[in-house]
VOPAGU-2260 file (C-alpha; in pm, 1 decimal, decimal comma):
REM VOPAGU-2260
SITE   aa  ch    i         X         Y         Z
SITE  MET   A    0    6190,7      -7,9    -127,3
SITE  SER   A    1    6214,8     -15,7    -506,7
SITE  ARG   A    2    6428,8     182,2    -745,0
SITE  ALA   A    3    6297,3     227,7   -1097,6
SITE  PRO   A    4    6452,2     -10,7   -1361,7
SITE  GLY   A    5    6682,9     178,1   -1591,4
SITE  ARG   A    6    6710,9     486,6   -1366,2
SITE  THR   A    7    7056,4     504,0   -1211,0
SITE  GLU   A    8    7092,0     875,3   -1150,2
SITE  CYS   A    9    6849,2    1123,4    -984,2
SITE  GLY   A   10    6892,8    1502,4    -986,9
SITE  PRO   A   11    6928,0    1675,9    -650,6
SITE  THR   A   12    6564,5    1773,0    -630,3
SITE  SER   A   13    6423,8    1459,8    -800,3
SITE  ILE   A   14    6228,8    1177,1    -632,6
SITE  ARG   A   15    6485,9     919,4    -510,5
SITE  HIS   A   16    6278,1     636,5    -405,7
SITE  LEU   A   17    5928,3     488,8    -378,6
SITE  GLN   A   18    5816,5     222,8    -136,6
SITE  ALA   A   19    5483,4      57,4     -40,5
SITE  SER   A   20    5359,3    -157,5     253,2
SITE  ALA   A   21    5027,4    -300,6     355,9
SITE  TYR   A   22    4853,2    -315,5     697,1
SITE  THR   A   23    4541,5    -516,3     783,4
SITE  ILE   A   24    4338,2    -433,7    1092,6
SITE  SER   A   25    4028,9    -614,4    1224,8
SITE  THR   A   26    3710,7    -426,5    1246,9
SITE  ASP   A   27    3575,4    -366,7    1596,0
SITE  GLN   A   28    3311,1    -611,0    1511,3
SITE  PRO   A   29    3195,1    -772,1    1189,6
SITE  GLU   A   30    3033,4    -547,7     941,8
SITE  ALA   A   31    2792,6    -592,2     648,8
SITE  ASP   A   32    2583,1    -400,0     393,4
SITE  GLY   A   33    2323,9    -514,5     153,8
SITE  THR   A   34    2566,8    -705,0     -83,0
SITE  PHE   A   35    2888,7    -769,6     116,9
SITE  SER   A   36    3042,5    -846,7     457,2
SITE  TRP   A   37    3384,4    -803,7     600,7
SITE  ASP   A   38    3571,8    -833,3     940,6
SITE  ALA   A   39    3898,7    -656,3     847,6
SITE  THR   A   40    4034,6    -364,9     636,1
SITE  THR   A   41    4363,7    -330,7     456,2
SITE  LEU   A   42    4542,0       6,0     415,7
SITE  VAL   A   43    4825,0      17,5     157,5
SITE  LEU   A   44    5082,5     299,2     232,9
SITE  ALA   A   45    5290,6     455,4     -35,5
SITE  GLU   A   46    5598,1     669,5      50,4
SITE  VAL   A   47    5806,6     885,8    -176,0
SITE  ALA   A   48    6116,9    1086,9     -94,9
SITE  THR   A   49    6371,8    1336,2    -227,0
SITE  ALA   A   50    6685,1    1443,6     -58,8
SITE  ASP   A   51    6493,5    1719,7     108,3
SITE  GLY   A   52    6171,5    1548,7     222,7
SITE  ALA   A   53    5923,0    1283,3     207,5
SITE  GLY   A   54    5547,6    1236,0     142,9
SITE  LEU   A   55    5288,1     966,1     211,8
SITE  GLY   A   56    4959,9     852,8      66,5
SITE  TYR   A   57    4738,5     552,6     114,3
SITE  THR   A   58    4451,3     357,0     -18,1
SITE  TYR   A   59    4204,9      91,0     104,7
SITE  THR   A   60    4236,7    -216,4    -116,0
SITE  SER   A   61    4407,5    -555,7    -148,7
SITE  LYS   A   62    4756,7    -593,5     -27,2
SITE  ALA   A   63    4843,8    -676,7    -388,8
SITE  ALA   A   64    4854,2    -302,1    -445,4
SITE  ALA   A   65    5191,8    -281,2    -255,5
SITE  PRO   A   66    5398,9    -491,7    -493,7
SITE  LEU   A   67    5208,8    -339,5    -789,5
SITE  ILE   A   68    5332,9       2,4    -673,2
SITE  GLU   A   69    5690,6    -115,9    -646,1
SITE  GLU   A   70    5701,1    -316,9    -963,7
SITE  LEU   A   71    5496,1    -119,3   -1203,9
SITE  LEU   A   72    5481,6     240,8   -1080,9
SITE  ALA   A   73    5843,0     297,9    -961,0
SITE  ASP   A   74    5982,0     369,2   -1310,5
SITE  ALA   A   75    5726,3     641,8   -1364,6
SITE  VAL   A   76    5803,1     800,1   -1020,6
SITE  VAL   A   77    6168,6     765,5    -933,4
SITE  GLY   A   78    6370,5    1047,2   -1099,5
SITE  ALA   A   79    6065,0    1263,0   -1155,6
SITE  ASP   A   80    6047,6    1627,9   -1053,4
SITE  PRO   A   81    5829,5    1646,4    -734,5
SITE  MET   A   82    5680,4    1976,0    -853,3
SITE  ASP   A   83    5527,2    1797,5   -1165,0
SITE  VAL   A   84    5266,8    1573,7   -1005,8
SITE  PRO   A   85    5023,6    1565,4   -1305,1
SITE  ALA   A   86    5298,7    1463,0   -1536,7
SITE  THR   A   87    5408,6    1184,6   -1294,0
SITE  TRP   A   88    5043,1    1079,8   -1264,1
SITE  ARG   A   89    5010,3    1054,6   -1640,9
SITE  ARG   A   90    5315,3     824,3   -1659,2
SITE  MET   A   91    5175,5     601,4   -1380,9
SITE  VAL   A   92    4842,3     562,4   -1582,1
SITE  ARG   A   93    5041,5     460,5   -1888,1
SITE  ALA   A   94    5244,7     216,6   -1689,6
SITE  ILE   A   95    4952,9       5,6   -1588,9
SITE  ARG   A   96    4787,8     -13,0   -1937,0
SITE  ASN   A   97    4829,8    -387,8   -1972,3
SITE  VAL   A   98    4698,2    -481,6   -1626,0
SITE  GLY   A   99    4388,6    -265,1   -1648,1
SITE  ARG   A  100    4292,2      70,3   -1509,1
SITE  PRO   A  101    3998,2     -16,2   -1257,9
SITE  GLY   A  102    4043,0    -191,5    -927,5
SITE  VAL   A  103    4373,1    -250,5    -764,3
SITE  ALA   A  104    4579,4     -64,6   -1023,5
SITE  SER   A  105    4384,3     251,1    -979,7
SITE  ALA   A  106    4392,7     227,2    -616,7
SITE  ALA   A  107    4771,9     184,0    -626,8
SITE  ILE   A  108    4802,8     496,3    -842,7
SITE  ALA   A  109    4582,0     682,1    -590,6
SITE  ALA   A  110    4814,9     598,9    -301,5
SITE  VAL   A  111    5120,5     724,2    -491,3
SITE  ASP   A  112    4942,7    1035,0    -626,5
SITE  LEU   A  113    4844,1    1128,0    -267,4
SITE  ALA   A  114    5198,8    1082,6    -160,4
SITE  LEU   A  115    5324,7    1300,8    -444,1
SITE  TRP   A  116    5087,2    1586,2    -354,0
SITE  ASP   A  117    5187,1    1542,3       8,0
SITE  LEU   A  118    5547,9    1555,6     -79,3
SITE  LYS   A  119    5511,1    1865,5    -290,7
SITE  ALA   A  120    5325,9    2052,5     -29,9
SITE  ARG   A  121    5572,0    1963,4     232,6
SITE  LEU   A  122    5868,0    2071,1      22,1
SITE  LEU   A  123    5701,4    2410,8     -14,4
SITE  GLY   A  124    5610,2    2426,3     353,9
SITE  LEU   A  125    5227,5    2441,0     289,5
SITE  PRO   A  126    4921,4    2252,1     400,8
SITE  LEU   A  127    4787,1    2071,4      96,6
SITE  VAL   A  128    4466,3    2272,0      95,4
SITE  ASP   A  129    4666,1    2592,1      39,5
SITE  LEU   A  130    4873,2    2443,4    -238,0
SITE  LEU   A  131    4560,9    2330,6    -412,0
SITE  GLY   A  132    4377,1    2654,0    -335,2
SITE  ALA   A  133    4110,0    2663,8     -74,0
SITE  ALA   A  134    3743,5    2696,7    -173,8
SITE  GLY   A  135    3645,9    2682,1     194,6
SITE  SER   A  136    3800,3    2643,9     530,7
SITE  VAL   A  137    3602,7    2336,7     642,4
SITE  ALA   A  138    3438,7    2024,8     488,2
SITE  PRO   A  139    3092,1    1910,5     611,2
SITE  VAL   A  140    3079,2    1549,0     707,6
SITE  TYR   A  141    2817,5    1274,0     772,6
SITE  GLY   A  142    2857,6     996,2    1013,4
SITE  SER   A  143    2846,0     669,7     822,8
SITE  GLY   A  144    2788,9     313,6     957,6
SITE  GLY   A  145    2469,8     147,3    1063,9
SITE  PHE   A  146    2569,9    -184,7     914,6
SITE  THR   A  147    2294,9    -434,0     829,8
SITE  ASN   A  148    2432,1    -687,1    1078,4
SITE  TYR   A  149    2405,8    -446,1    1375,2
SITE  ASP   A  150    2125,2    -517,9    1620,3
SITE  ASP   A  151    1888,2    -230,9    1697,1
SITE  ARG   A  152    2065,8    -116,2    1996,1
SITE  ARG   A  153    2408,3     -90,3    1833,0
SITE  LEU   A  154    2244,8      88,6    1532,6
SITE  ARG   A  155    2072,7     345,7    1762,7
SITE  ASP   A  156    2378,4     403,5    1980,9
SITE  GLN   A  157    2614,1     460,3    1684,7
SITE  LEU   A  158    2389,0     702,6    1490,6
SITE  ALA   A  159    2266,5     887,3    1813,8
SITE  GLY   A  160    2631,3     919,5    1921,7
SITE  TRP   A  161    2723,5    1102,0    1611,2
SITE  VAL   A  162    2426,1    1331,3    1629,8
SITE  HIS   A  163    2381,9    1405,8    1993,4
SITE  GLY   A  164    2749,3    1332,0    2111,7
SITE  ASP   A  165    2955,1    1471,8    1834,1
SITE  GLY   A  166    2728,0    1723,3    1688,4
SITE  ILE   A  167    2721,6    1573,9    1332,9
SITE  PRO   A  168    2378,8    1664,6    1190,0
SITE  ARG   A  169    2362,5    1402,1     921,7
SITE  VAL   A  170    2420,0    1027,8     933,1
SITE  LYS   A  171    2397,5     721,4     699,6
SITE  MET   A  172    2295,9     373,4     758,5
SITE  LYS   A  173    2309,9      53,9     549,0
SITE  ILE   A  174    1993,7    -103,0     413,6
SITE  GLY   A  175    1915,1    -372,9     144,4
SITE  THR   A  176    1942,6    -639,7     410,8
SITE  ASP   A  177    1995,4    -995,6     263,1
SITE  ARG   A  178    2045,0    -854,9     -83,9
SITE  GLY   A  179    1710,8    -675,7     -76,0
SITE  ALA   A  180    1510,3    -982,2      50,5
SITE  ALA   A  181    1426,5    -843,9     393,5
SITE  THR   A  182    1267,2    -498,6     307,5
SITE  HIS   A  183    1054,2    -522,8     622,3
SITE  ARG   A  184    1363,7    -531,0     830,7
SITE  ASP   A  185    1502,9    -225,4     640,2
SITE  LEU   A  186    1188,3     -31,2     712,2
SITE  ALA   A  187    1194,0    -125,3    1087,1
SITE  ARG   A  188    1562,5     -21,3    1112,3
SITE  ILE   A  189    1499,1     310,1     946,3
SITE  ALA   A  190    1218,6     385,7    1191,0
SITE  ALA   A  191    1452,4     293,5    1478,5
SITE  ALA   A  192    1724,7     506,8    1338,8
SITE  ARG   A  193    1489,8     814,1    1311,8
SITE  ALA   A  194    1374,1     769,5    1665,3
SITE  ALA   A  195    1724,2     760,4    1788,5
SITE  ILE   A  196    1861,5    1070,8    1614,1
SITE  GLY   A  197    1546,9    1279,8    1649,5
SITE  PRO   A  198    1345,5    1485,9    1389,7
SITE  ASP   A  199    1601,1    1736,5    1290,1
SITE  ALA   A  200    1904,4    1534,7    1189,2
SITE  GLU   A  201    1940,3    1435,4     827,5
SITE  LEU   A  202    1903,3    1056,8     762,3
SITE  PHE   A  203    2080,1     894,4     464,3
SITE  VAL   A  204    2040,2     529,2     351,4
SITE  ASP   A  205    2272,3     320,7     139,5
SITE  ALA   A  206    2143,4      -4,4     -36,0
SITE  ASN   A  207    2486,5     -89,3    -200,3
SITE  GLY   A  208    2297,0    -195,8    -507,9
SITE  ALA   A  209    2082,4    -457,1    -326,3
SITE  TYR   A  210    1744,4    -358,1    -477,5
SITE  THR   A  211    1584,3    -381,7    -813,8
SITE  THR   A  212    1451,3     -56,1    -969,0
SITE  LYS   A  213    1093,9    -144,1    -896,4
SITE  GLN   A  214    1175,8    -229,6    -531,2
SITE  ALA   A  215    1360,7      91,6    -484,4
SITE  LEU   A  216    1068,3     287,0    -634,1
SITE  ARG   A  217     809,1     107,1    -412,4
SITE  LEU   A  218    1028,8     168,0     -96,4
SITE  ALA   A  219    1110,8     530,0    -163,7
SITE  PRO   A  220     781,6     677,0     -32,3
SITE  SER   A  221     818,7     499,2     292,0
SITE  PHE   A  222    1178,9     633,7     323,9
SITE  VAL   A  223    1055,9     982,6     255,6
SITE  ALA   A  224     792,2     943,9     526,4
SITE  GLU   A  225    1077,8     882,4     783,8
SITE  GLY   A  226    1259,6    1193,4     665,2
SITE  VAL   A  227    1515,9    1010,6     462,4
SITE  SER   A  228    1680,2    1256,6     212,4
SITE  TRP   A  229    1967,0    1058,7      46,0
SITE  PHE   A  230    1933,7     722,0    -134,0
SITE  GLU   A  231    2276,9     583,1    -212,9
SITE  GLU   A  232    2305,3     305,9    -471,6
SITE  PRO   A  233    1947,1     204,4    -465,7
SITE  VAL   A  234    2037,9     -31,8    -757,2
SITE  SER   A  235    2367,1    -138,8    -894,1
SITE  SER   A  236    2597,2     160,1    -992,5
SITE  ASP   A  237    2637,2     -21,8   -1329,5
SITE  ASP   A  238    2273,4      14,3   -1394,1
SITE  LEU   A  239    2259,7     372,6   -1516,1
SITE  SER   A  240    1900,6     358,2   -1647,3
SITE  GLY   A  241    1786,7     209,3   -1311,5
SITE  LEU   A  242    1955,4     483,1   -1121,0
SITE  ARG   A  243    1797,3     745,7   -1342,1
SITE  ALA   A  244    1456,9     583,9   -1299,4
SITE  VAL   A  245    1488,9     603,6    -919,4
SITE  ALA   A  246    1626,4     961,1    -935,7
SITE  GLU   A  247    1332,2    1081,7   -1159,5
SITE  GLY   A  248    1073,6     881,7    -961,1
SITE  THR   A  249    1145,0    1012,8    -611,3
SITE  ASP   A  250    1230,8    1327,5    -419,3
SITE  LEU   A  251    1524,0    1153,3    -260,2
SITE  ASP   A  252    1879,6    1258,7    -372,2
SITE  VAL   A  253    2020,2     952,6    -558,7
SITE  ALA   A  254    2396,9     912,2    -524,1
SITE  ALA   A  255    2640,3     668,4    -678,4
SITE  GLY   A  256    3002,3     654,1    -806,2
SITE  GLU   A  257    3213,1     512,9    -535,3
SITE  TYR   A  258    3346,4     241,6    -755,6
SITE  GLY   A  259    3465,4     475,6   -1035,1
SITE  ALA   A  260    3830,2     452,7   -1148,1
SITE  ASP   A  261    3851,7     695,8   -1433,0
SITE  LEU   A  262    3706,7    1024,7   -1583,9
SITE  VAL   A  263    3508,0     842,4   -1853,4
SITE  TYR   A  264    3318,4     634,1   -1594,1
SITE  PHE   A  265    3198,2     950,4   -1417,6
SITE  GLU   A  266    3121,0    1136,8   -1733,3
SITE  ARG   A  267    2894,9     855,2   -1849,1
SITE  MET   A  268    2716,6     853,8   -1508,0
SITE  CYS   A  269    2658,9    1230,4   -1517,0
SITE  ALA   A  270    2554,0    1236,1   -1879,0
SITE  ALA   A  271    2297,2     966,3   -1819,8
SITE  GLY   A  272    2121,6    1173,4   -1547,5
SITE  ALA   A  273    2173,9     882,9   -1314,8
SITE  VAL   A  274    2257,3    1069,1   -1000,0
SITE  ASP   A  275    2164,9    1384,3    -812,1
SITE  VAL   A  276    2496,6    1391,2    -631,0
SITE  LEU   A  277    2816,5    1226,5    -768,3
SITE  GLN   A  278    3024,1    1023,1    -536,1
SITE  ALA   A  279    3401,9     969,5    -603,3
SITE  ASP   A  280    3660,0     798,4    -384,3
SITE  VAL   A  281    4008,2     968,7    -387,9
SITE  THR   A  282    4171,1     639,1    -285,6
SITE  ARG   A  283    4010,4     445,9    -573,3
SITE  CYS   A  284    3987,7     694,1    -867,3
SITE  ALA   A  285    4368,9     729,3    -911,7
SITE  GLY   A  286    4413,9     995,4    -643,8
SITE  ILE   A  287    4378,4    1373,2    -604,9
SITE  THR   A  288    4473,8    1446,1    -973,1
SITE  GLU   A  289    4180,1    1253,9   -1105,7
SITE  TRP   A  290    3947,5    1343,9    -822,7
SITE  ARG   A  291    3973,3    1712,8    -908,2
SITE  ARG   A  292    3890,4    1633,8   -1279,8
SITE  VAL   A  293    3593,0    1435,0   -1169,8
SITE  ALA   A  294    3467,2    1719,4    -961,0
SITE  ALA   A  295    3494,9    1950,0   -1259,8
SITE  VAL   A  296    3294,8    1695,0   -1466,0
SITE  ALA   A  297    3022,1    1692,8   -1194,9
SITE  ALA   A  298    3015,3    2082,4   -1182,7
SITE  ALA   A  299    2976,9    2090,0   -1567,8
SITE  HIS   A  300    2662,9    1879,7   -1519,8
SITE  GLY   A  301    2527,9    2113,6   -1235,3
SITE  LEU   A  302    2608,2    1841,2    -979,5
SITE  GLU   A  303    2783,0    1846,0    -645,3
SITE  ILE   A  304    3040,4    1586,2    -546,1
SITE  SER   A  305    3067,5    1384,8    -220,0
SITE  GLY   A  306    3386,8    1218,8    -101,5
SITE  HIS   A  307    3340,9     845,7     -43,0
SITE  CYS   A  308    3509,2     714,5     274,9
SITE  ALA   A  309    3877,0     776,5     373,2
SITE  PRO   A  310    3798,0    1118,0     544,9
SITE  ALA   A  311    4162,6    1204,6     614,3
SITE  ALA   A  312    4253,7    1149,6     249,0
SITE  HIS   A  313    3963,7    1361,4     121,0
SITE  LEU   A  314    3989,0    1657,0     366,0
SITE  HIS   A  315    4228,4    1888,4     186,1
SITE  VAL   A  316    4111,8    1826,3    -157,3
SITE  GLY   A  317    3748,4    1850,8     -45,4
SITE  CYS   A  318    3817,8    2194,9      92,8
SITE  ALA   A  319    3969,3    2291,7    -233,2
SITE  THR   A  320    3661,0    2189,1    -430,3
SITE  THR   A  321    3393,0    2448,8    -509,5
SITE  ASN   A  322    3108,4    2200,3    -567,3
SITE  LEU   A  323    3164,9    1985,2    -257,7
SITE  ARG   A  324    2855,4    1861,2     -88,3
SITE  HIS   A  325    3020,0    1666,4     195,4
SITE  LEU   A  326    3264,5    1393,6     301,6
SITE  GLU   A  327    3179,6    1050,1     442,9
SITE  TYR   A  328    3304,5    1007,4     801,9
SITE  PHE   A  329    3310,4     628,9     763,1
SITE  HIS   A  330    3321,5     436,1    1096,6
SITE  ASP   A  331    3573,7     176,4     990,9
SITE  HIS   A  332    3811,3     423,1     816,7
SITE  SER   A  333    3801,1     693,1    1076,2
SITE  ARG   A  334    3884,1     446,3    1336,9
SITE  LEU   A  335    4173,2     298,0    1140,5
SITE  GLU   A  336    4321,0     631,2    1038,7
SITE  GLY   A  337    4330,6     740,9    1393,8
SITE  MET   A  338    4523,4     418,2    1483,2
SITE  LEU   A  339    4775,2     446,3    1206,0
SITE  PHE   A  340    4835,1     829,4    1169,8
SITE  GLU   A  341    4911,5    1125,7    1389,7
SITE  GLY   A  342    4741,6    1447,6    1277,7
SITE  VAL   A  343    4399,7    1307,9    1200,3
SITE  VAL   A  344    4136,7    1570,0    1288,2
SITE  SER   A  345    3797,0    1494,1    1438,6
SITE  PRO   A  346    3461,1    1645,5    1336,9
SITE  VAL   A  347    3349,9    1960,5    1531,2
SITE  ARG   A  348    2982,2    2058,4    1492,1
SITE  GLY   A  349    2957,4    1853,0    1177,8
SITE  VAL   A  350    3269,2    1966,0     993,9
SITE  LEU   A  351    3631,3    1873,6     950,7
SITE  ARG   A  352    3885,1    2158,6     953,8
SITE  PRO   A  353    4232,8    2107,7     812,5
SITE  ASP   A  354    4523,9    2167,7    1054,3
SITE  ARG   A  355    4700,7    2444,0     860,2
SITE  SER   A  356    4989,4    2433,1    1111,4
SITE  ARG   A  357    5094,4    2095,0     952,8
SITE  PRO   A  358    5228,2    2068,2     597,2
SITE  GLY   A  359    5094,7    1848,2     327,1
SITE  LEU   A  360    4813,1    1616,0     425,2
SITE  GLY   A  361    4913,5    1685,1     791,1
SITE  LEU   A  362    4961,2    1314,1     865,8
SITE  THR   A  363    5251,9    1125,4    1028,7
SITE  PHE   A  364    5258,1     750,3    1002,1
SITE  LYS   A  365    5277,9     574,1    1336,9
SITE  ARG   A  366    5533,6     314,6    1216,0
SITE  ALA   A  367    5604,5     145,7    1549,5
SITE  ASP   A  368    5229,8     118,0    1624,8
SITE  ALA   A  369    5155,5     -15,4    1278,2
SITE  GLU   A  370    5419,3    -292,7    1256,5
SITE  ARG   A  371    5203,9    -551,1    1428,6
SITE  TYR   A  372    4943,2    -506,0    1138,1
SITE  ARG   A  373    5195,3    -528,4     852,8
SITE  GLN   A  374    5135,2    -785,5     578,8
SITE  GLN   A  375    5431,7    -969,5     424,9
């Protein structure tokens, strides 16, 4: 726990403390995409409290975000009015100026911002979606996994399980094997995935920036022939001209944006005509406060927005967003959220529905269960 330097008194309804902790959980088996591999995921939890209640939020990032929260963000949060979340968010952004906005700092702000919105909704006795203002009662999801290191059996079983077992009518798999050097393998895996899910389910692919622009354009017709409709990060998300070339040169929906940390990043991507659907990650782009502004930027460019990973963190704000396409029901995060939180909802017929009987985000941290995974 950390109390803000220089703040010795708090009003009766002000935020009294902020604390952060980190938890690392091994994946159920090693995972890889076209440009990265991993075998564990770290969740950083932020908790805020007043005399009358508490709120929680989280992000997926380095454990370094936990001390950053307590050392750099506490002064912006402790003593603040829990009703004034955007004002507190603005102070947090100012507090990290000298360490840089993207990356760990933005993720740290995201965890605290989620906690602040959760706290406000709990104090008002509302589910967060009702506090934000619902645009819909459910959020469509797509099952996401199909990692490049999976063998064909594991790939088929996972994707078919979502479609035929859970009733999710859209799934995504990783491609760009060996940083784009094994395109023959990508094509074979896509064919195997289509055979497993059947002709009617939507099939998405994610190259994680592994291809060159020319590669992506050469491969796109083969993807279309297998009924692929979504091509995520065909090239690096930093290559806006390459993304635009792929978007203009194929019928596939090109998507990117998951690494964005601030409004300017997303505006540049939209203005460049680089994507057909904008992605944003509420646990990376400084939380719900910024995610809602990003959604408005997308709408101003005639685009829909898709929530990247962290389904429980996106659910309420997704349902409060008029131009939402869908949320990513990412294998690793959905598993981990179920392990660490009570109140996590599961997809039913391809949608997530917020539990309006629970205030805030609807989540309760399983502290005793999580202790074994805690990082010091």
